[in-house]
PDB file of N, CA, C and O in Angstrom:
ATOM      1  N   UNK A   1     -33.227   3.593  25.734  1.00  0.00           N
ATOM      2  CA  UNK A   1     -31.760   3.702  26.007  1.00  0.00           C
ATOM      3  C   UNK A   1     -31.063   2.319  25.405  1.00  0.00           C
ATOM      4  O   UNK A   1     -29.908   2.361  24.982  1.00  0.00           O
ATOM      5  N   UNK A   2     -31.788   1.169  25.393  1.00  0.00           N
ATOM      6  CA  UNK A   2     -31.249   0.069  24.949  1.00  0.00           C
ATOM      7  C   UNK A   2     -30.928   0.255  23.438  1.00  0.00           C
ATOM      8  O   UNK A   2     -29.863  -0.091  22.928  1.00  0.00           O
ATOM      9  N   UNK A   3     -31.867   0.783  22.839  1.00  0.00           N
ATOM     10  CA  UNK A   3     -31.705   0.993  21.281  1.00  0.00           C
ATOM     11  C   UNK A   3     -30.370   1.948  21.030  1.00  0.00           C
ATOM     12  O   UNK A   3     -29.614   1.737  20.081  1.00  0.00           O
ATOM     13  N   UNK A   4     -30.191   2.878  21.857  1.00  0.00           N
ATOM     14  CA  UNK A   4     -29.033   3.807  21.618  1.00  0.00           C
ATOM     15  C   UNK A   4     -27.777   2.953  21.825  1.00  0.00           C
ATOM     16  O   UNK A   4     -26.813   3.093  21.072  1.00  0.00           O
ATOM     17  N   UNK A   5     -27.774   2.165  22.725  1.00  0.00           N
ATOM     18  CA  UNK A   5     -26.534   1.359  23.022  1.00  0.00           C
ATOM     19  C   UNK A   5     -26.225   0.363  21.908  1.00  0.00           C
ATOM     20  O   UNK A   5     -25.079   0.187  21.493  1.00  0.00           O
ATOM     21  N   UNK A   6     -27.343  -0.309  21.421  1.00  0.00           N
ATOM     22  CA  UNK A   6     -27.119  -1.133  20.259  1.00  0.00           C
ATOM     23  C   UNK A   6     -26.653  -0.451  18.937  1.00  0.00           C
ATOM     24  O   UNK A   6     -25.860  -0.927  18.125  1.00  0.00           O
ATOM     25  N   UNK A   7     -27.298   0.768  18.872  1.00  0.00           N
ATOM     26  CA  UNK A   7     -26.850   1.515  17.588  1.00  0.00           C
ATOM     27  C   UNK A   7     -25.418   2.053  17.888  1.00  0.00           C
ATOM     28  O   UNK A   7     -24.676   2.089  16.906  1.00  0.00           O
ATOM     29  N   UNK A   8     -24.942   2.442  18.979  1.00  0.00           N
ATOM     30  CA  UNK A   8     -23.522   2.809  19.141  1.00  0.00           C
ATOM     31  C   UNK A   8     -22.592   1.718  18.934  1.00  0.00           C
ATOM     32  O   UNK A   8     -21.527   1.881  18.340  1.00  0.00           O
ATOM     33  N   UNK A   9     -23.014   0.481  19.467  1.00  0.00           N
ATOM     34  CA  UNK A   9     -22.239  -0.703  19.217  1.00  0.00           C
ATOM     35  C   UNK A   9     -22.027  -0.981  17.848  1.00  0.00           C
ATOM     36  O   UNK A   9     -20.883  -1.135  17.421  1.00  0.00           O
ATOM     37  N   UNK A  10     -23.025  -1.060  17.118  1.00  0.00           N
ATOM     38  CA  UNK A  10     -22.987  -1.367  15.603  1.00  0.00           C
ATOM     39  C   UNK A  10     -22.099  -0.185  14.882  1.00  0.00           C
ATOM     40  O   UNK A  10     -21.256  -0.424  14.017  1.00  0.00           O
ATOM     41  N   UNK A  11     -22.397   1.039  15.340  1.00  0.00           N
ATOM     42  CA  UNK A  11     -21.605   2.159  14.585  1.00  0.00           C
ATOM     43  C   UNK A  11     -20.159   2.058  14.893  1.00  0.00           C
ATOM     44  O   UNK A  11     -19.349   2.307  14.000  1.00  0.00           O
ATOM     45  N   UNK A  12     -19.745   1.698  16.133  1.00  0.00           N
ATOM     46  CA  UNK A  12     -18.392   1.502  16.474  1.00  0.00           C
ATOM     47  C   UNK A  12     -17.708   0.456  15.866  1.00  0.00           C
ATOM     48  O   UNK A  12     -16.529   0.533  15.518  1.00  0.00           O
ATOM     49  N   UNK A  13     -18.515  -0.653  15.711  1.00  0.00           N
ATOM     50  CA  UNK A  13     -17.984  -1.820  15.058  1.00  0.00           C
ATOM     51  C   UNK A  13     -17.725  -1.661  13.470  1.00  0.00           C
ATOM     52  O   UNK A  13     -16.769  -2.207  12.918  1.00  0.00           O
ATOM     53  N   UNK A  14     -18.551  -0.962  12.874  1.00  0.00           N
ATOM     54  CA  UNK A  14     -18.381  -0.534  11.498  1.00  0.00           C
ATOM     55  C   UNK A  14     -17.303   0.462  11.336  1.00  0.00           C
ATOM     56  O   UNK A  14     -16.574   0.437  10.344  1.00  0.00           O
ATOM     57  N   UNK A  15     -17.175   1.337  12.277  1.00  0.00           N
ATOM     58  CA  UNK A  15     -16.051   2.436  12.241  1.00  0.00           C
ATOM     59  C   UNK A  15     -14.748   1.730  12.397  1.00  0.00           C
ATOM     60  O   UNK A  15     -13.804   2.123  11.710  1.00  0.00           O
ATOM     61  N   UNK A  16     -14.588   0.739  13.216  1.00  0.00           N
ATOM     62  CA  UNK A  16     -13.346   0.068  13.491  1.00  0.00           C
ATOM     63  C   UNK A  16     -13.083  -0.703  12.275  1.00  0.00           C
ATOM     64  O   UNK A  16     -11.926  -0.701  11.855  1.00  0.00           O
ATOM     65  N   UNK A  17     -14.076  -1.431  11.581  1.00  0.00           N
ATOM     66  CA  UNK A  17     -13.649  -2.143  10.255  1.00  0.00           C
ATOM     67  C   UNK A  17     -13.257  -1.149   9.210  1.00  0.00           C
ATOM     68  O   UNK A  17     -12.310  -1.437   8.478  1.00  0.00           O
ATOM     69  N   UNK A  18     -13.892   0.010   9.058  1.00  0.00           N
ATOM     70  CA  UNK A  18     -13.545   1.038   8.147  1.00  0.00           C
ATOM     71  C   UNK A  18     -12.068   1.511   8.425  1.00  0.00           C
ATOM     72  O   UNK A  18     -11.272   1.604   7.490  1.00  0.00           O
ATOM     73  N   UNK A  19     -11.766   1.763   9.523  1.00  0.00           N
ATOM     74  CA  UNK A  19     -10.343   2.264   9.869  1.00  0.00           C
ATOM     75  C   UNK A  19      -9.298   1.175   9.573  1.00  0.00           C
ATOM     76  O   UNK A  19      -8.193   1.403   9.081  1.00  0.00           O
ATOM     77  N   UNK A  20      -9.724   0.077   9.895  1.00  0.00           N
ATOM     78  CA  UNK A  20      -8.790  -1.094   9.576  1.00  0.00           C
ATOM     79  C   UNK A  20      -8.492  -1.284   8.089  1.00  0.00           C
ATOM     80  O   UNK A  20      -7.356  -1.533   7.684  1.00  0.00           O
ATOM     81  N   UNK A  21      -9.563  -1.157   7.286  1.00  0.00           N
ATOM     82  CA  UNK A  21      -9.472  -1.279   5.904  1.00  0.00           C
ATOM     83  C   UNK A  21      -8.644  -0.073   5.347  1.00  0.00           C
ATOM     84  O   UNK A  21      -7.843  -0.238   4.427  1.00  0.00           O
ATOM     85  N   UNK A  22      -8.845   1.061   5.893  1.00  0.00           N
ATOM     86  CA  UNK A  22      -8.027   2.270   5.348  1.00  0.00           C
ATOM     87  C   UNK A  22      -6.589   2.116   5.746  1.00  0.00           C
ATOM     88  O   UNK A  22      -5.712   2.509   4.976  1.00  0.00           O
ATOM     89  N   UNK A  23      -6.282   1.555   6.932  1.00  0.00           N
ATOM     90  CA  UNK A  23      -4.967   1.343   7.296  1.00  0.00           C
ATOM     91  C   UNK A  23      -4.149   0.283   6.350  1.00  0.00           C
ATOM     92  O   UNK A  23      -2.993   0.428   5.952  1.00  0.00           O
ATOM     93  N   UNK A  24      -4.967  -0.743   6.105  1.00  0.00           N
ATOM     94  CA  UNK A  24      -4.433  -1.886   5.181  1.00  0.00           C
ATOM     95  C   UNK A  24      -4.239  -1.137   3.754  1.00  0.00           C
ATOM     96  O   UNK A  24      -3.193  -1.325   3.132  1.00  0.00           O
ATOM     97  N   UNK A  25      -5.066  -0.441   3.333  1.00  0.00           N
ATOM     98  CA  UNK A  25      -4.863   0.107   1.844  1.00  0.00           C
ATOM     99  C   UNK A  25      -3.748   1.158   2.004  1.00  0.00           C
ATOM    100  O   UNK A  25      -3.103   1.369   0.977  1.00  0.00           O
ATOM    101  N   UNK A  26      -3.419   1.824   3.051  1.00  0.00           N
ATOM    102  CA  UNK A  26      -2.354   2.699   3.058  1.00  0.00           C
ATOM    103  C   UNK A  26      -0.987   1.936   3.029  1.00  0.00           C
ATOM    104  O   UNK A  26      -0.054   2.268   2.299  1.00  0.00           O
ATOM    105  N   UNK A  27      -0.962   0.849   3.922  1.00  0.00           N
ATOM    106  CA  UNK A  27       0.225   0.068   4.028  1.00  0.00           C
ATOM    107  C   UNK A  27       0.505  -0.596   2.745  1.00  0.00           C
ATOM    108  O   UNK A  27       1.675  -0.752   2.396  1.00  0.00           O
ATOM    109  N   UNK A  28      -0.585  -1.047   1.934  1.00  0.00           N
ATOM    110  CA  UNK A  28      -0.437  -1.729   0.671  1.00  0.00           C
ATOM    111  C   UNK A  28       0.171  -0.617  -0.370  1.00  0.00           C
ATOM    112  O   UNK A  28       1.082  -0.922  -1.140  1.00  0.00           O
ATOM    113  N   UNK A  29      -0.355   0.584  -0.337  1.00  0.00           N
ATOM    114  CA  UNK A  29       0.295   1.605  -1.256  1.00  0.00           C
ATOM    115  C   UNK A  29       1.664   1.927  -0.949  1.00  0.00           C
ATOM    116  O   UNK A  29       2.439   2.146  -1.881  1.00  0.00           O
ATOM    117  N   UNK A  30       2.063   1.983   0.270  1.00  0.00           N
ATOM    118  CA  UNK A  30       3.485   2.188   0.704  1.00  0.00           C
ATOM    119  C   UNK A  30       4.394   1.233   0.088  1.00  0.00           C
ATOM    120  O   UNK A  30       5.352   1.569  -0.609  1.00  0.00           O
ATOM    121  N   UNK A  31       4.027  -0.128   0.399  1.00  0.00           N
ATOM    122  CA  UNK A  31       4.762  -1.209   0.057  1.00  0.00           C
ATOM    123  C   UNK A  31       4.748  -1.331  -1.438  1.00  0.00           C
ATOM    124  O   UNK A  31       5.813  -1.711  -1.924  1.00  0.00           O
ATOM    125  N   UNK A  32       3.767  -1.088  -2.263  1.00  0.00           N
ATOM    126  CA  UNK A  32       3.749  -0.958  -3.599  1.00  0.00           C
ATOM    127  C   UNK A  32       4.675  -0.039  -4.299  1.00  0.00           C
ATOM    128  O   UNK A  32       5.326  -0.354  -5.295  1.00  0.00           O
ATOM    129  N   UNK A  33       4.695   1.210  -3.670  1.00  0.00           N
ATOM    130  CA  UNK A  33       5.596   2.287  -4.033  1.00  0.00           C
ATOM    131  C   UNK A  33       6.998   1.939  -3.935  1.00  0.00           C
ATOM    132  O   UNK A  33       7.784   2.261  -4.826  1.00  0.00           O
ATOM    133  N   UNK A  34       7.411   1.197  -2.737  1.00  0.00           N
ATOM    134  CA  UNK A  34       8.784   0.859  -2.503  1.00  0.00           C
ATOM    135  C   UNK A  34       9.175  -0.241  -3.553  1.00  0.00           C
ATOM    136  O   UNK A  34      10.232  -0.178  -4.181  1.00  0.00           O
ATOM    137  N   UNK A  35       8.295  -1.215  -3.702  1.00  0.00           N
ATOM    138  CA  UNK A  35       8.632  -2.213  -4.722  1.00  0.00           C
ATOM    139  C   UNK A  35       8.782  -1.606  -6.209  1.00  0.00           C
ATOM    140  O   UNK A  35       9.636  -2.018  -6.994  1.00  0.00           O
ATOM    141  N   UNK A  36       7.949  -0.682  -6.484  1.00  0.00           N
ATOM    142  CA  UNK A  36       7.969  -0.047  -7.771  1.00  0.00           C
ATOM    143  C   UNK A  36       9.426   0.686  -7.961  1.00  0.00           C
ATOM    144  O   UNK A  36      10.162   0.522  -8.933  1.00  0.00           O
ATOM    145  N   UNK A  37       9.675   1.488  -6.883  1.00  0.00           N
ATOM    146  CA  UNK A  37      10.949   2.197  -6.994  1.00  0.00           C
ATOM    147  C   UNK A  37      12.244   1.264  -7.115  1.00  0.00           C
ATOM    148  O   UNK A  37      13.232   1.557  -7.788  1.00  0.00           O
ATOM    149  N   UNK A  38      12.097   0.157  -6.403  1.00  0.00           N
ATOM    150  CA  UNK A  38      13.157  -0.886  -6.247  1.00  0.00           C
ATOM    151  C   UNK A  38      13.310  -1.598  -7.856  1.00  0.00           C
ATOM    152  O   UNK A  38      14.392  -1.880  -8.370  1.00  0.00           O
ATOM    153  N   UNK A  39      12.176  -1.773  -8.390  1.00  0.00           N
ATOM    154  CA  UNK A  39      12.144  -2.527  -9.696  1.00  0.00           C
ATOM    155  C   UNK A  39      12.701  -1.349 -10.823  1.00  0.00           C
ATOM    156  O   UNK A  39      13.538  -1.662 -11.669  1.00  0.00           O
ATOM    157  N   UNK A  40      12.238  -0.208 -10.747  1.00  0.00           N
ATOM    158  CA  UNK A  40      12.756   0.812 -11.591  1.00  0.00           C
ATOM    159  C   UNK A  40      14.219   1.055 -11.465  1.00  0.00           C
ATOM    160  O   UNK A  40      14.922   1.272 -12.452  1.00  0.00           O
ATOM    161  N   UNK A  41      14.697   1.017 -10.186  1.00  0.00           N
ATOM    162  CA  UNK A  41      16.171   1.303 -10.056  1.00  0.00           C
ATOM    163  C   UNK A  41      16.989   0.000 -10.573  1.00  0.00           C
ATOM    164  O   UNK A  41      18.100   0.133 -11.086  1.00  0.00           O
ATOM    165  N   UNK A  42      16.409  -1.194 -10.415  1.00  0.00           N
ATOM    166  CA  UNK A  42      17.040  -2.410 -10.880  1.00  0.00           C
ATOM    167  C   UNK A  42      17.106  -2.421 -12.456  1.00  0.00           C
ATOM    168  O   UNK A  42      18.139  -2.708 -13.062  1.00  0.00           O
ATOM    169  N   UNK A  43      15.928  -2.088 -13.064  1.00  0.00           N
ATOM    170  CA  UNK A  43      15.809  -1.965 -14.474  1.00  0.00           C
ATOM    171  C   UNK A  43      16.755  -0.900 -15.091  1.00  0.00           C
ATOM    172  O   UNK A  43      17.306  -1.026 -16.185  1.00  0.00           O
ATOM    173  N   UNK A  44      16.865   0.057 -14.344  1.00  0.00           N
ATOM    174  CA  UNK A  44      17.779   1.220 -14.796  1.00  0.00           C
ATOM    175  C   UNK A  44      19.324   0.766 -14.695  1.00  0.00           C
ATOM    176  O   UNK A  44      20.134   1.140 -15.542  1.00  0.00           O
ATOM    177  N   UNK A  45      19.651   0.019 -13.716  1.00  0.00           N
ATOM    178  CA  UNK A  45      21.016  -0.450 -13.742  1.00  0.00           C
ATOM    179  C   UNK A  45      21.204  -1.590 -14.689  1.00  0.00           C
ATOM    180  O   UNK A  45      22.334  -1.738 -15.155  1.00  0.00           O
ATOM    181  N   UNK A  46      20.253  -2.418 -15.040  1.00  0.00           N
ATOM    182  CA  UNK A  46      20.408  -3.404 -16.150  1.00  0.00           C
ATOM    183  C   UNK A  46      20.592  -2.687 -17.496  1.00  0.00           C
ATOM    184  O   UNK A  46      21.445  -3.053 -18.304  1.00  0.00           O
ATOM    185  N   UNK A  47      19.739  -1.626 -17.716  1.00  0.00           N
ATOM    186  CA  UNK A  47      19.794  -0.911 -18.981  1.00  0.00           C
ATOM    187  C   UNK A  47      21.193  -0.250 -19.208  1.00  0.00           C
ATOM    188  O   UNK A  47      21.710  -0.181 -20.323  1.00  0.00           O
ATOM    189  N   UNK A  48      21.775   0.239 -18.047  1.00  0.00           N
ATOM    190  CA  UNK A  48      22.985   0.888 -18.176  1.00  0.00           C
ATOM    191  C   UNK A  48      24.164  -0.050 -18.547  1.00  0.00           C
ATOM    192  O   UNK A  48      25.043   0.258 -19.352  1.00  0.00           O
ATOM    193  N   UNK A  49      24.094  -1.208 -17.888  1.00  0.00           N
ATOM    194  CA  UNK A  49      25.106  -2.197 -18.212  1.00  0.00           C
ATOM    195  C   UNK A  49      24.886  -2.827 -19.677  1.00  0.00           C
ATOM    196  O   UNK A  49      25.871  -3.088 -20.367  1.00  0.00           O
ATOM    197  N   UNK A  50      23.664  -3.052 -20.111  1.00  0.00           N
ATOM    198  CA  UNK A  50      23.464  -3.400 -21.518  1.00  0.00           C
ATOM    199  C   UNK A  50      23.981  -2.268 -22.477  1.00  0.00           C
ATOM    200  O   UNK A  50      24.604  -2.520 -23.508  1.00  0.00           O
ATOM    201  N   UNK A  51      23.685  -1.060 -22.071  1.00  0.00           N
ATOM    202  CA  UNK A  51      24.052  -0.015 -22.925  1.00  0.00           C
ATOM    203  C   UNK A  51      25.690   0.089 -23.043  1.00  0.00           C
ATOM    204  O   UNK A  51      26.217   0.379 -24.118  1.00  0.00           O
ATOM    205  N   UNK A  52      26.399  -0.152 -21.937  1.00  0.00           N
ATOM    206  CA  UNK A  52      27.802  -0.125 -21.910  1.00  0.00           C
ATOM    207  C   UNK A  52      28.428  -1.295 -22.706  1.00  0.00           C
ATOM    208  O   UNK A  52      29.525  -1.172 -23.249  1.00  0.00           O
ATOM    209  N   UNK A  53      27.679  -2.467 -22.761  1.00  0.00           N
ATOM    210  CA  UNK A  53      28.003  -3.699 -23.536  1.00  0.00           C
ATOM    211  C   UNK A  53      27.910  -3.379 -25.013  1.00  0.00           C
ATOM    212  O   UNK A  53      28.723  -3.812 -25.830  1.00  0.00           O
ATOM    213  N   UNK A  54      26.806  -2.541 -25.342  1.00  0.00           N
ATOM    214  CA  UNK A  54      26.633  -2.351 -26.784  1.00  0.00           C
ATOM    215  C   UNK A  54      27.684  -1.373 -27.283  1.00  0.00           C
ATOM    216  O   UNK A  54      28.150  -1.529 -28.412  1.00  0.00           O
ATOM    217  N   UNK A  55      28.065  -0.417 -26.539  1.00  0.00           N
ATOM    218  CA  UNK A  55      29.033   0.537 -26.928  1.00  0.00           C
ATOM    219  C   UNK A  55      30.427   0.006 -27.070  1.00  0.00           C
ATOM    220  O   UNK A  55      31.228   0.627 -27.768  1.00  0.00           O
ATOM    221  N   UNK A  56      30.756  -1.041 -26.491  1.00  0.00           N
ATOM    222  CA  UNK A  56      32.038  -1.648 -26.489  1.00  0.00           C
ATOM    223  C   UNK A  56      32.153  -2.503 -27.723  1.00  0.00           C
ATOM    224  O   UNK A  56      33.187  -3.135 -27.942  1.00  0.00           O
TER     225      UNK A  56
END
């Protein structure tokens, strides 16, 4: 019985660490996607203003 308790304790500890890592990866991906969209939008606005300046 003692071995089962030790096994479950270790298993749940590793499971908790795994879940934490997965959550951090998901959060990092969401933040990265938002930053990329923001940068693309900013670069698009800069390109439009440069294009307007060249046309004049």
